[in-house]
PQR file of N, CA, C, O and H, with PARSE charges and radii, in Angstrom:
ATOM      1  N   MET A   1      43.265-198.040  73.080 -0.4000 1.5000
ATOM      2  CA  MET A   1      42.632-199.293  72.744 -0.0000 2.0000
ATOM      3  C   MET A   1      41.372-199.427  73.573  0.5500 1.7000
ATOM      4  O   MET A   1      41.138-198.681  74.523 -0.5500 1.4000
ATOM      5  N   ASN A   2      40.575-200.398  73.185 -0.4000 1.5000
ATOM      6  CA  ASN A   2      39.326-200.550  73.908 -0.0000 2.0000
ATOM      7  C   ASN A   2      38.945-202.004  74.075  0.5500 1.7000
ATOM      8  O   ASN A   2      39.701-202.906  73.714 -0.5500 1.4000
ATOM      9  H   ASN A   2      40.766-201.004  72.413  0.4000 1.0000
ATOM     10  N   GLU A   3      37.771-202.218  74.622 -0.4000 1.5000
ATOM     11  CA  GLU A   3      37.282-203.548  74.934 -0.0000 2.0000
ATOM     12  C   GLU A   3      36.940-204.370  73.695  0.5500 1.7000
ATOM     13  O   GLU A   3      36.569-205.536  73.827 -0.5500 1.4000
ATOM     14  H   GLU A   3      37.157-201.485  74.915  0.4000 1.0000
ATOM     15  N   ASN A   4      37.054-203.796  72.489 -0.4000 1.5000
ATOM     16  CA  ASN A   4      36.760-204.532  71.262 -0.0000 2.0000
ATOM     17  C   ASN A   4      37.865-205.513  70.887  0.5500 1.7000
ATOM     18  O   ASN A   4      37.711-206.272  69.931 -0.5500 1.4000
ATOM     19  H   ASN A   4      37.355-202.848  72.382  0.4000 1.0000
ATOM     20  N   LEU A   5      38.976-205.511  71.620 -0.4000 1.5000
ATOM     21  CA  LEU A   5      40.060-206.445  71.322 -0.0000 2.0000
ATOM     22  C   LEU A   5      39.672-207.854  71.754  0.5500 1.7000
ATOM     23  O   LEU A   5      39.167-208.069  72.856 -0.5500 1.4000
ATOM     24  H   LEU A   5      39.102-204.894  72.396  0.4000 1.0000
ATOM     25  N   LYS A   6      39.919-208.808  70.861 -0.4000 1.5000
ATOM     26  CA  LYS A   6      39.681-210.212  71.199 -0.0000 2.0000
ATOM     27  C   LYS A   6      40.819-210.702  72.096  0.5500 1.7000
ATOM     28  O   LYS A   6      41.865-210.058  72.172 -0.5500 1.4000
ATOM     29  H   LYS A   6      40.329-208.634  69.966  0.4000 1.0000
ATOM     30  N   PRO A   7      40.624-211.842  72.781 -0.5600 1.5000
ATOM     31  CA  PRO A   7      41.708-212.389  73.611  0.2800 2.0000
ATOM     32  C   PRO A   7      42.975-212.637  72.792  0.5500 1.7000
ATOM     33  O   PRO A   7      42.918-212.821  71.576 -0.5500 1.4000
ATOM     34  N   CYS A   8      44.099-212.639  73.469 -0.4000 1.5000
ATOM     35  CA  CYS A   8      45.397-212.865  72.820 -0.0000 2.0000
ATOM     36  C   CYS A   8      45.400-214.216  72.118  0.5500 1.7000
ATOM     37  O   CYS A   8      45.022-215.219  72.723 -0.5500 1.4000
ATOM     38  H   CYS A   8      44.146-212.489  74.456  0.4000 1.0000
ATOM     39  N   PRO A   9      45.819-214.266  70.852 -0.5600 1.5000
ATOM     40  CA  PRO A   9      45.836-215.533  70.115  0.2800 2.0000
ATOM     41  C   PRO A   9      46.930-216.488  70.583  0.5500 1.7000
ATOM     42  O   PRO A   9      46.918-217.659  70.206 -0.5500 1.4000
ATOM     43  N   PHE A  10      47.862-216.021  71.385 -0.4000 1.5000
ATOM     44  CA  PHE A  10      48.961-216.871  71.836 -0.0000 2.0000
ATOM     45  C   PHE A  10      48.792-217.375  73.258  0.5500 1.7000
ATOM     46  O   PHE A  10      48.982-218.563  73.516 -0.5500 1.4000
ATOM     47  H   PHE A  10      47.871-215.070  71.692  0.4000 1.0000
ATOM     48  N   CYS A  11      48.436-216.488  74.194 -0.4000 1.5000
ATOM     49  CA  CYS A  11      48.328-216.912  75.591 -0.0000 2.0000
ATOM     50  C   CYS A  11      46.891-216.920  76.107  0.5500 1.7000
ATOM     51  O   CYS A  11      46.631-217.425  77.199 -0.5500 1.4000
ATOM     52  H   CYS A  11      48.281-215.523  73.985  0.4000 1.0000
ATOM     53  N   GLY A  12      45.940-216.358  75.321 -0.4000 1.5000
ATOM     54  CA  GLY A  12      44.541-216.370  75.712 -0.0000 2.0000
ATOM     55  C   GLY A  12      44.120-215.278  76.674  0.5500 1.7000
ATOM     56  O   GLY A  12      42.968-215.258  77.107 -0.5500 1.4000
ATOM     57  H   GLY A  12      46.151-215.948  74.434  0.4000 1.0000
ATOM     58  N   ALA A  13      45.026-214.361  77.024 -0.4000 1.5000
ATOM     59  CA  ALA A  13      44.672-213.276  77.948 -0.0000 2.0000
ATOM     60  C   ALA A  13      43.533-212.459  77.359  0.5500 1.7000
ATOM     61  O   ALA A  13      43.548-212.111  76.178 -0.5500 1.4000
ATOM     62  H   ALA A  13      45.962-214.377  76.671  0.4000 1.0000
ATOM     63  N   LYS A  14      42.545-212.157  78.194 -0.4000 1.5000
ATOM     64  CA  LYS A  14      41.422-211.327  77.766 -0.0000 2.0000
ATOM     65  C   LYS A  14      41.764-209.868  78.006  0.5500 1.7000
ATOM     66  O   LYS A  14      42.613-209.539  78.835 -0.5500 1.4000
ATOM     67  H   LYS A  14      42.532-212.439  79.153  0.4000 1.0000
ATOM     68  N   TYR A  15      41.081-208.990  77.258 -0.4000 1.5000
ATOM     69  CA  TYR A  15      41.374-207.569  77.358 -0.0000 2.0000
ATOM     70  C   TYR A  15      41.135-207.049  78.771  0.5500 1.7000
ATOM     71  O   TYR A  15      40.093-207.308  79.372 -0.5500 1.4000
ATOM     72  H   TYR A  15      40.392-209.257  76.585  0.4000 1.0000
ATOM     73  N   SER A  16      42.097-206.327  79.282 -0.4000 1.5000
ATOM     74  CA  SER A  16      41.971-205.501  80.481 -0.0000 2.0000
ATOM     75  C   SER A  16      43.117-204.515  80.420  0.5500 1.7000
ATOM     76  O   SER A  16      44.097-204.745  79.712 -0.5500 1.4000
ATOM     77  H   SER A  16      42.944-206.117  78.794  0.4000 1.0000
ATOM     78  N   SER A  17      43.009-203.439  81.142 -0.4000 1.5000
ATOM     79  CA  SER A  17      44.074-202.441  81.085 -0.0000 2.0000
ATOM     80  C   SER A  17      45.378-202.995  81.636  0.5500 1.7000
ATOM     81  O   SER A  17      46.445-202.461  81.334 -0.5500 1.4000
ATOM     82  H   SER A  17      42.213-203.253  81.717  0.4000 1.0000
ATOM     83  N   GLU A  18      45.318-204.059  82.440 -0.4000 1.5000
ATOM     84  CA  GLU A  18      46.543-204.672  82.962 -0.0000 2.0000
ATOM     85  C   GLU A  18      47.184-205.630  81.953  0.5500 1.7000
ATOM     86  O   GLU A  18      48.381-205.904  82.035 -0.5500 1.4000
ATOM     87  H   GLU A  18      44.451-204.493  82.686  0.4000 1.0000
ATOM     88  N   LYS A  19      46.394-206.138  81.002 -0.4000 1.5000
ATOM     89  CA  LYS A  19      46.889-207.147  80.068 -0.0000 2.0000
ATOM     90  C   LYS A  19      47.255-206.615  78.695  0.5500 1.7000
ATOM     91  O   LYS A  19      48.065-207.223  77.995 -0.5500 1.4000
ATOM     92  H   LYS A  19      45.421-205.915  80.936  0.4000 1.0000
ATOM     93  N   PHE A  20      46.672-205.485  78.294 -0.4000 1.5000
ATOM     94  CA  PHE A  20      46.942-204.943  76.971 -0.0000 2.0000
ATOM     95  C   PHE A  20      47.285-203.471  77.083  0.5500 1.7000
ATOM     96  O   PHE A  20      46.841-202.779  77.998 -0.5500 1.4000
ATOM     97  H   PHE A  20      46.014-204.991  78.863  0.4000 1.0000
ATOM     98  N   THR A  21      48.068-203.015  76.153 -0.4000 1.5000
ATOM     99  CA  THR A  21      48.357-201.588  76.083 -0.0000 2.0000
ATOM    100  C   THR A  21      48.425-201.188  74.622  0.5500 1.7000
ATOM    101  O   THR A  21      48.568-202.027  73.733 -0.5500 1.4000
ATOM    102  H   THR A  21      48.429-203.577  75.409  0.4000 1.0000
ATOM    103  N   ALA A  22      48.323-199.931  74.402 -0.4000 1.5000
ATOM    104  CA  ALA A  22      48.439-199.402  73.046 -0.0000 2.0000
ATOM    105  C   ALA A  22      49.567-198.406  73.043  0.5500 1.7000
ATOM    106  O   ALA A  22      49.822-197.748  74.052 -0.5500 1.4000
ATOM    107  H   ALA A  22      48.206-199.249  75.124  0.4000 1.0000
ATOM    108  N   GLY A  23      50.233-198.288  71.948 -0.4000 1.5000
ATOM    109  CA  GLY A  23      51.305-197.320  71.853 -0.0000 2.0000
ATOM    110  C   GLY A  23      51.077-196.378  70.704  0.5500 1.7000
ATOM    111  O   GLY A  23      50.397-196.709  69.733 -0.5500 1.4000
ATOM    112  H   GLY A  23      50.026-198.822  71.129  0.4000 1.0000
ATOM    113  N   THR A  24      51.641-195.220  70.817 -0.4000 1.5000
ATOM    114  CA  THR A  24      51.618-194.274  69.705 -0.0000 2.0000
ATOM    115  C   THR A  24      53.018-193.701  69.540  0.5500 1.7000
ATOM    116  O   THR A  24      53.726-193.444  70.514 -0.5500 1.4000
ATOM    117  H   THR A  24      52.194-194.951  71.605  0.4000 1.0000
ATOM    118  N   VAL A  25      53.388-193.514  68.312 -0.4000 1.5000
ATOM    119  CA  VAL A  25      54.681-192.920  67.989 -0.0000 2.0000
ATOM    120  C   VAL A  25      54.422-191.796  67.003  0.5500 1.7000
ATOM    121  O   VAL A  25      53.715-191.989  66.013 -0.5500 1.4000
ATOM    122  H   VAL A  25      52.814-193.723  67.521  0.4000 1.0000
ATOM    123  N   GLN A  26      54.975-190.647  67.258 -0.4000 1.5000
ATOM    124  CA  GLN A  26      54.838-189.556  66.301 -0.0000 2.0000
ATOM    125  C   GLN A  26      56.088-189.508  65.436  0.5500 1.7000
ATOM    126  O   GLN A  26      57.216-189.551  65.928 -0.5500 1.4000
ATOM    127  H   GLN A  26      55.549-190.490  68.062  0.4000 1.0000
ATOM    128  N   LEU A  27      55.856-189.421  64.160 -0.4000 1.5000
ATOM    129  CA  LEU A  27      56.954-189.323  63.215 -0.0000 2.0000
ATOM    130  C   LEU A  27      57.215-187.866  62.883  0.5500 1.7000
ATOM    131  O   LEU A  27      56.489-186.979  63.331 -0.5500 1.4000
ATOM    132  H   LEU A  27      54.940-189.387  63.760  0.4000 1.0000
ATOM    133  N   MET A  28      58.229-187.626  62.116 -0.4000 1.5000
ATOM    134  CA  MET A  28      58.580-186.249  61.760 -0.0000 2.0000
ATOM    135  C   MET A  28      57.453-185.527  61.040  0.5500 1.7000
ATOM    136  O   MET A  28      57.301-184.314  61.185 -0.5500 1.4000
ATOM    137  H   MET A  28      58.819-188.347  61.752  0.4000 1.0000
ATOM    138  N   ARG A  29      56.665-186.259  60.269 -0.4000 1.5000
ATOM    139  CA  ARG A  29      55.564-185.624  59.538 -0.0000 2.0000
ATOM    140  C   ARG A  29      54.366-185.364  60.446  0.5500 1.7000
ATOM    141  O   ARG A  29      53.351-184.839  59.989 -0.5500 1.4000
ATOM    142  H   ARG A  29      56.788-187.244  60.152  0.4000 1.0000
ATOM    143  N   GLY A  30      54.465-185.717  61.701 -0.4000 1.5000
ATOM    144  CA  GLY A  30      53.373-185.497  62.631 -0.0000 2.0000
ATOM    145  C   GLY A  30      52.340-186.606  62.652  0.5500 1.7000
ATOM    146  O   GLY A  30      51.329-186.483  63.345 -0.5500 1.4000
ATOM    147  H   GLY A  30      55.290-186.143  62.073  0.4000 1.0000
ATOM    148  N   GLU A  31      52.560-187.684  61.917 -0.4000 1.5000
ATOM    149  CA  GLU A  31      51.618-188.796  61.909 -0.0000 2.0000
ATOM    150  C   GLU A  31      51.785-189.628  63.173  0.5500 1.7000
ATOM    151  O   GLU A  31      52.885-189.753  63.709 -0.5500 1.4000
ATOM    152  H   GLU A  31      53.381-187.784  61.354  0.4000 1.0000
ATOM    153  N   LYS A  32      50.684-190.191  63.636 -0.4000 1.5000
ATOM    154  CA  LYS A  32      50.721-191.076  64.801 -0.0000 2.0000
ATOM    155  C   LYS A  32      50.488-192.507  64.348  0.5500 1.7000
ATOM    156  O   LYS A  32      49.621-192.767  63.514 -0.5500 1.4000
ATOM    157  H   LYS A  32      49.789-190.090  63.201  0.4000 1.0000
ATOM    158  N   TYR A  33      51.251-193.420  64.890 -0.4000 1.5000
ATOM    159  CA  TYR A  33      51.083-194.833  64.614 -0.0000 2.0000
ATOM    160  C   TYR A  33      50.585-195.514  65.873  0.5500 1.7000
ATOM    161  O   TYR A  33      50.962-195.140  66.984 -0.5500 1.4000
ATOM    162  H   TYR A  33      51.955-193.209  65.567  0.4000 1.0000
ATOM    163  N   PHE A  34      49.738-196.513  65.695 -0.4000 1.5000
ATOM    164  CA  PHE A  34      49.129-197.227  66.809 -0.0000 2.0000
ATOM    165  C   PHE A  34      49.422-198.714  66.708  0.5500 1.7000
ATOM    166  O   PHE A  34      49.601-199.243  65.611 -0.5500 1.4000
ATOM    167  H   PHE A  34      49.432-196.817  64.793  0.4000 1.0000
ATOM    168  N   TRP A  35      49.472-199.385  67.846 -0.4000 1.5000
ATOM    169  CA  TRP A  35      49.604-200.836  67.879 -0.0000 2.0000
ATOM    170  C   TRP A  35      49.010-201.351  69.172  0.5500 1.7000
ATOM    171  O   TRP A  35      48.748-200.582  70.097 -0.5500 1.4000
ATOM    172  H   TRP A  35      49.327-198.955  68.737  0.4000 1.0000
ATOM    173  N   ALA A  36      48.794-202.674  69.235 -0.4000 1.5000
ATOM    174  CA  ALA A  36      48.295-203.331  70.441 -0.0000 2.0000
ATOM    175  C   ALA A  36      49.351-204.320  70.912  0.5500 1.7000
ATOM    176  O   ALA A  36      50.001-204.975  70.097 -0.5500 1.4000
ATOM    177  H   ALA A  36      49.007-203.299  68.484  0.4000 1.0000
ATOM    178  N   ILE A  37      49.520-204.429  72.213 -0.4000 1.5000
ATOM    179  CA  ILE A  37      50.509-205.328  72.813 -0.0000 2.0000
ATOM    180  C   ILE A  37      49.849-206.096  73.947  0.5500 1.7000
ATOM    181  O   ILE A  37      49.172-205.502  74.787 -0.5500 1.4000
ATOM    182  H   ILE A  37      48.992-203.897  72.875  0.4000 1.0000
ATOM    183  N   CYS A  38      50.041-207.417  73.979 -0.4000 1.5000
ATOM    184  CA  CYS A  38      49.612-208.221  75.118 -0.0000 2.0000
ATOM    185  C   CYS A  38      50.739-208.152  76.146  0.5500 1.7000
ATOM    186  O   CYS A  38      51.849-208.612  75.880 -0.5500 1.4000
ATOM    187  H   CYS A  38      50.590-207.899  73.297  0.4000 1.0000
ATOM    188  N   LEU A  39      50.462-207.587  77.304 -0.4000 1.5000
ATOM    189  CA  LEU A  39      51.490-207.461  78.332 -0.0000 2.0000
ATOM    190  C   LEU A  39      51.747-208.777  79.046  0.5500 1.7000
ATOM    191  O   LEU A  39      52.718-208.902  79.792 -0.5500 1.4000
ATOM    192  H   LEU A  39      49.560-207.213  77.520  0.4000 1.0000
ATOM    193  N   ASN A  40      50.884-209.757  78.823 -0.4000 1.5000
ATOM    194  CA  ASN A  40      51.069-211.055  79.450 -0.0000 2.0000
ATOM    195  C   ASN A  40      52.177-211.856  78.761  0.5500 1.7000
ATOM    196  O   ASN A  40      53.025-212.450  79.427 -0.5500 1.4000
ATOM    197  H   ASN A  40      50.096-209.656  78.217  0.4000 1.0000
ATOM    198  N   CYS A  41      52.165-211.870  77.404 -0.4000 1.5000
ATOM    199  CA  CYS A  41      53.162-212.667  76.681 -0.0000 2.0000
ATOM    200  C   CYS A  41      54.035-211.848  75.734  0.5500 1.7000
ATOM    201  O   CYS A  41      55.025-212.363  75.215 -0.5500 1.4000
ATOM    202  H   CYS A  41      51.476-211.387  76.863  0.4000 1.0000
ATOM    203  N   GLY A  42      53.686-210.586  75.501 -0.4000 1.5000
ATOM    204  CA  GLY A  42      54.529-209.713  74.697 -0.0000 2.0000
ATOM    205  C   GLY A  42      54.222-209.653  73.215  0.5500 1.7000
ATOM    206  O   GLY A  42      54.863-208.882  72.501 -0.5500 1.4000
ATOM    207  H   GLY A  42      52.881-210.168  75.922  0.4000 1.0000
ATOM    208  N   VAL A  43      53.272-210.431  72.719 -0.4000 1.5000
ATOM    209  CA  VAL A  43      52.951-210.382  71.299 -0.0000 2.0000
ATOM    210  C   VAL A  43      52.315-209.027  70.975  0.5500 1.7000
ATOM    211  O   VAL A  43      51.609-208.448  71.801 -0.5500 1.4000
ATOM    212  H   VAL A  43      52.751-211.057  73.299  0.4000 1.0000
ATOM    213  N   ARG A  44      52.577-208.533  69.762 -0.4000 1.5000
ATOM    214  CA  ARG A  44      52.043-207.225  69.377 -0.0000 2.0000
ATOM    215  C   ARG A  44      51.722-207.198  67.890  0.5500 1.7000
ATOM    216  O   ARG A  44      52.177-208.038  67.114 -0.5500 1.4000
ATOM    217  H   ARG A  44      53.150-209.004  69.092  0.4000 1.0000
ATOM    218  N   THR A  45      50.929-206.213  67.525 -0.4000 1.5000
ATOM    219  CA  THR A  45      50.629-206.001  66.109 -0.0000 2.0000
ATOM    220  C   THR A  45      51.749-205.156  65.509  0.5500 1.7000
ATOM    221  O   THR A  45      52.661-204.716  66.208 -0.5500 1.4000
ATOM    222  H   THR A  45      50.559-205.531  68.155  0.4000 1.0000
ATOM    223  N   GLY A  46      51.659-204.946  64.224 -0.4000 1.5000
ATOM    224  CA  GLY A  46      52.522-203.978  63.578 -0.0000 2.0000
ATOM    225  C   GLY A  46      52.022-202.577  63.903  0.5500 1.7000
ATOM    226  O   GLY A  46      51.151-202.403  64.754 -0.5500 1.4000
ATOM    227  H   GLY A  46      50.918-205.304  63.656  0.4000 1.0000
ATOM    228  N   GLU A  47      52.567-201.603  63.235 -0.4000 1.5000
ATOM    229  CA  GLU A  47      52.178-200.211  63.464 -0.0000 2.0000
ATOM    230  C   GLU A  47      51.208-199.773  62.377  0.5500 1.7000
ATOM    231  O   GLU A  47      51.409-200.043  61.193 -0.5500 1.4000
ATOM    232  H   GLU A  47      53.276-201.745  62.543  0.4000 1.0000
ATOM    233  N   TYR A  48      50.140-199.084  62.809 -0.4000 1.5000
ATOM    234  CA  TYR A  48      49.084-198.655  61.899 -0.0000 2.0000
ATOM    235  C   TYR A  48      48.796-197.182  62.107  0.5500 1.7000
ATOM    236  O   TYR A  48      49.055-196.636  63.179 -0.5500 1.4000
ATOM    237  H   TYR A  48      49.977-198.864  63.771  0.4000 1.0000
ATOM    238  N   LEU A  49      48.260-196.539  61.079 -0.4000 1.5000
ATOM    239  CA  LEU A  49      47.978-195.107  61.151 -0.0000 2.0000
ATOM    240  C   LEU A  49      46.757-194.769  61.994  0.5500 1.7000
ATOM    241  O   LEU A  49      46.572-193.604  62.345 -0.5500 1.4000
ATOM    242  H   LEU A  49      48.049-196.983  60.208  0.4000 1.0000
ATOM    243  N   GLY A  50      45.928-195.731  62.329 -0.4000 1.5000
ATOM    244  CA  GLY A  50      44.763-195.474  63.165 -0.0000 2.0000
ATOM    245  C   GLY A  50      44.570-196.572  64.184  0.5500 1.7000
ATOM    246  O   GLY A  50      44.966-197.714  63.951 -0.5500 1.4000
ATOM    247  H   GLY A  50      46.078-196.678  62.045  0.4000 1.0000
ATOM    248  N   ASP A  51      43.958-196.237  65.324 -0.4000 1.5000
ATOM    249  CA  ASP A  51      43.763-197.251  66.346 -0.0000 2.0000
ATOM    250  C   ASP A  51      42.780-198.330  65.889  0.5500 1.7000
ATOM    251  O   ASP A  51      42.924-199.492  66.269 -0.5500 1.4000
ATOM    252  H   ASP A  51      43.636-195.309  65.513  0.4000 1.0000
ATOM    253  N   GLU A  52      41.787-197.965  65.080 -0.4000 1.5000
ATOM    254  CA  GLU A  52      40.849-198.972  64.584 -0.0000 2.0000
ATOM    255  C   GLU A  52      41.555-199.985  63.688  0.5500 1.7000
ATOM    256  O   GLU A  52      41.218-201.169  63.717 -0.5500 1.4000
ATOM    257  H   GLU A  52      41.670-197.021  64.771  0.4000 1.0000
ATOM    258  N   ALA A  53      42.521-199.545  62.901 -0.4000 1.5000
ATOM    259  CA  ALA A  53      43.283-200.468  62.048 -0.0000 2.0000
ATOM    260  C   ALA A  53      44.113-201.424  62.902  0.5500 1.7000
ATOM    261  O   ALA A  53      44.243-202.599  62.561 -0.5500 1.4000
ATOM    262  H   ALA A  53      42.796-198.584  62.878  0.4000 1.0000
ATOM    263  N   ALA A  54      44.670-200.940  63.996 -0.4000 1.5000
ATOM    264  CA  ALA A  54      45.437-201.795  64.901 -0.0000 2.0000
ATOM    265  C   ALA A  54      44.521-202.824  65.561  0.5500 1.7000
ATOM    266  O   ALA A  54      44.902-203.985  65.711 -0.5500 1.4000
ATOM    267  H   ALA A  54      44.565-199.985  64.273  0.4000 1.0000
ATOM    268  N   ILE A  55      43.321-202.408  65.954 -0.4000 1.5000
ATOM    269  CA  ILE A  55      42.358-203.325  66.556 -0.0000 2.0000
ATOM    270  C   ILE A  55      41.946-204.394  65.555  0.5500 1.7000
ATOM    271  O   ILE A  55      41.880-205.574  65.897 -0.5500 1.4000
ATOM    272  H   ILE A  55      43.011-201.465  65.832  0.4000 1.0000
ATOM    273  N   GLU A  56      41.669-203.986  64.321 -0.4000 1.5000
ATOM    274  CA  GLU A  56      41.289-204.948  63.282 -0.0000 2.0000
ATOM    275  C   GLU A  56      42.407-205.962  63.042  0.5500 1.7000
ATOM    276  O   GLU A  56      42.143-207.155  62.897 -0.5500 1.4000
ATOM    277  H   GLU A  56      41.723-203.026  64.043  0.4000 1.0000
ATOM    278  N   ALA A  57      43.640-205.495  63.001 -0.4000 1.5000
ATOM    279  CA  ALA A  57      44.774-206.401  62.792 -0.0000 2.0000
ATOM    280  C   ALA A  57      44.887-207.385  63.947  0.5500 1.7000
ATOM    281  O   ALA A  57      45.119-208.575  63.731 -0.5500 1.4000
ATOM    282  H   ALA A  57      43.855-204.526  63.119  0.4000 1.0000
ATOM    283  N   TRP A  58      44.725-206.901  65.160 -0.4000 1.5000
ATOM    284  CA  TRP A  58      44.787-207.786  66.335 -0.0000 2.0000
ATOM    285  C   TRP A  58      43.688-208.844  66.258  0.5500 1.7000
ATOM    286  O   TRP A  58      43.938-210.033  66.459 -0.5500 1.4000
ATOM    287  H   TRP A  58      44.536-205.934  65.335  0.4000 1.0000
ATOM    288  N   ASN A  59      42.489-208.400  65.970 -0.4000 1.5000
ATOM    289  CA  ASN A  59      41.368-209.319  65.950 -0.0000 2.0000
ATOM    290  C   ASN A  59      41.455-210.349  64.829  0.5500 1.7000
ATOM    291  O   ASN A  59      40.964-211.466  64.989 -0.5500 1.4000
ATOM    292  H   ASN A  59      42.286-207.435  65.807  0.4000 1.0000
ATOM    293  N   ARG A  60      42.070-209.999  63.695 -0.4000 1.5000
ATOM    294  CA  ARG A  60      42.288-210.985  62.629 -0.0000 2.0000
ATOM    295  C   ARG A  60      43.223-212.085  63.104  0.5500 1.7000
ATOM    296  O   ARG A  60      43.017-213.250  62.762 -0.5500 1.4000
ATOM    297  H   ARG A  60      42.469-209.091  63.565  0.4000 1.0000
ATOM    298  N   ARG A  61      44.234-211.752  63.875 -0.4000 1.5000
ATOM    299  CA  ARG A  61      45.176-212.747  64.397 -0.0000 2.0000
ATOM    300  C   ARG A  61      44.506-213.652  65.422  0.5500 1.7000
ATOM    301  O   ARG A  61      44.883-214.813  65.580 -0.5500 1.4000
ATOM    302  H   ARG A  61      44.402-210.806  64.153  0.4000 1.0000
ATOM    303  N   ALA A  62      43.505-213.108  66.118 -0.4000 1.5000
ATOM    304  CA  ALA A  62      42.860-213.859  67.196 -0.0000 2.0000
ATOM    305  C   ALA A  62      41.784-214.818  66.703  0.5500 1.7000
ATOM    306  O   ALA A  62      41.234-215.583  67.495 -0.5500 1.4000
ATOM    307  H   ALA A  62      43.198-212.165  65.989  0.4000 1.0000
ATOM    308  N   GLU A  63      41.471-214.791  65.403 -0.4000 1.5000
ATOM    309  CA  GLU A  63      40.415-215.666  64.891 -0.0000 2.0000
ATOM    310  C   GLU A  63      40.914-217.075  64.654  0.5500 1.7000
ATOM    311  O   GLU A  63      40.148-217.937  64.223 -0.5500 1.4000
ATOM    312  H   GLU A  63      41.918-214.170  64.759  0.4000 1.0000
TER
END
């Protein structure tokens, strides 16, 4: 993940490596899924096939 994430829509935490994390999961087909998680309050996006899609989903929630 990167600094393009908007603040958390629930607790207002701004992006920092201490406040947000990204996860990846590899499936049997070798695909990677990405998501964003606010470590301050625990809210997260769903799982997406690309990190940019996860960022877009996060930012839509933050508007």
